[in-house]
C-alpha positions as CSV (number, residue, x, y, z in Angstrom):
1,M,22.7,18.9,-13.3
2,F,23.5,17.0,-10.1
3,K,21.7,13.8,-11.1
4,S,23.5,13.7,-14.6
5,V,26.8,13.9,-13.0
6,F,26.1,10.7,-10.8
7,A,24.7,9.0,-13.8
8,A,27.9,9.5,-15.5
9,T,30.2,8.5,-12.7
10,A,28.1,5.9,-10.8
11,A,29.2,2.7,-12.5
12,L,30.0,-0.9,-11.8
13,S,33.3,-2.1,-13.6
14,V,33.0,-5.5,-15.5
15,S,35.5,-8.1,-15.6
16,A,35.3,-10.7,-18.2
17,G,35.1,-14.4,-17.3
18,A,33.0,-13.8,-14.5
19,A,32.6,-16.9,-11.9
20,F,28.9,-16.3,-11.6
21,A,26.2,-16.1,-14.4
22,G,22.7,-15.2,-13.6
23,P,20.5,-12.7,-11.4
24,Y,21.9,-10.3,-8.7
25,V,21.2,-7.5,-6.6
26,N,23.3,-4.5,-6.5
27,V,23.3,-1.6,-3.9
28,E,25.6,1.2,-4.6
29,N,26.0,4.8,-3.3
30,N,27.8,7.6,-4.7
31,A,28.3,10.8,-2.8
32,G,29.6,14.1,-3.9
33,F,31.3,17.0,-2.1
34,T,32.9,20.3,-2.8
35,G,35.6,20.7,-0.4
36,S,34.3,19.6,2.9
37,D,30.7,20.6,2.0
38,F,28.4,17.6,1.1
39,D,26.5,18.2,-2.3
40,G,24.4,15.1,-2.2
41,S,24.3,11.4,-2.9
42,V,22.5,8.9,-5.3
43,T,21.9,5.3,-3.9
44,E,21.1,2.9,-6.8
45,T,19.2,-0.3,-5.7
46,H,19.3,-2.4,-8.8
47,I,18.3,-6.0,-9.9
48,G,20.6,-7.3,-12.7
49,Y,21.5,-10.2,-14.8
50,E,25.1,-11.0,-15.9
51,S,26.4,-13.7,-18.2
52,D,29.5,-14.8,-20.2
53,L,30.2,-14.1,-23.9
54,G,32.5,-17.0,-24.6
55,E,35.7,-17.6,-22.8
56,S,37.1,-14.1,-22.7
57,A,34.0,-11.5,-22.4
58,A,31.2,-10.9,-20.1
59,W,28.0,-8.6,-20.0
60,Y,25.5,-7.4,-17.5
61,I,22.3,-5.2,-17.3
62,Q,20.7,-3.8,-14.3
63,A,18.0,-1.2,-13.2
64,G,15.8,-0.2,-10.4
65,P,15.0,2.6,-8.0
66,A,17.7,5.5,-7.2
67,F,17.2,7.6,-4.3
68,V,18.5,11.2,-4.9
69,A,19.6,13.1,-1.9
70,A,20.6,16.5,-2.9
71,D,21.9,18.7,0.1
72,G,19.1,20.9,1.4
73,E,16.3,19.2,-0.8
74,D,13.8,16.6,-0.4
75,L,14.6,12.9,-1.1
76,E,13.6,12.0,-4.8
77,T,13.1,8.6,-6.1
78,E,14.1,8.0,-9.8
79,L,14.7,5.0,-12.0
80,S,18.2,4.4,-13.1
81,G,20.0,1.6,-14.9
82,K,23.1,0.6,-16.7
83,V,24.4,-2.0,-19.2
84,G,28.1,-3.0,-19.5
85,L,30.3,-5.4,-21.3
86,G,34.1,-6.4,-20.4
87,V,36.4,-8.3,-22.8
88,D,40.0,-9.7,-21.9
89,V,42.0,-8.7,-24.8
90,T,45.1,-10.6,-23.3
91,E,45.7,-12.6,-20.2
92,N,46.4,-9.3,-18.4
93,I,44.4,-6.7,-20.1
94,N,40.6,-6.3,-19.7
95,V,38.8,-3.3,-21.5
96,Y,35.1,-2.5,-20.6
97,G,32.5,0.0,-21.4
98,E,29.2,1.0,-19.6
99,V,26.2,3.0,-20.5
100,G,23.9,4.3,-17.8
101,F,20.7,6.5,-17.2
102,I,18.5,8.0,-14.4
103,T,15.3,9.6,-15.0
104,D,14.6,13.1,-13.9
105,E,11.2,15.0,-14.1
106,D,12.9,17.8,-16.1
107,D,15.6,16.1,-18.2
108,N,17.0,12.4,-18.0
109,G,20.6,12.0,-17.4
110,Y,22.9,9.6,-19.4
111,G,26.7,8.6,-18.8
112,T,29.2,6.2,-20.2
113,K,32.3,4.8,-19.0
114,L,35.1,3.3,-20.9
115,G,38.3,1.9,-19.2
116,A,41.0,-0.7,-19.2
117,T,42.4,-2.9,-16.3
118,Y,45.9,-4.2,-16.3
119,R,46.5,-7.2,-14.1
120,F,49.9,-8.1,-12.8
């Protein structure tokens, strides 16, 4: 389903050792295309909180309304959110993970993201 694809791919990467800890607002739009045809988009408007976990890790949690605009359909308002963690395993390597969700009247969508960043 369109919404679950965006729940799985719409994500904010975490970097450990964040300079800011506390509440924040995050607005993110993810749009999809097949060739040059617009499939739709999801705009998430989240309120969140982030904080350090010691000197080499950070976490965040955020949630709020998600505006789902599928091509040819009426705009729908759902609830979405995500929680994530990033850990510096060395001075140059950060690993991170995120779990997200978006509601739907038929079936909720869930997604995960795992990754690593190498800093030069």
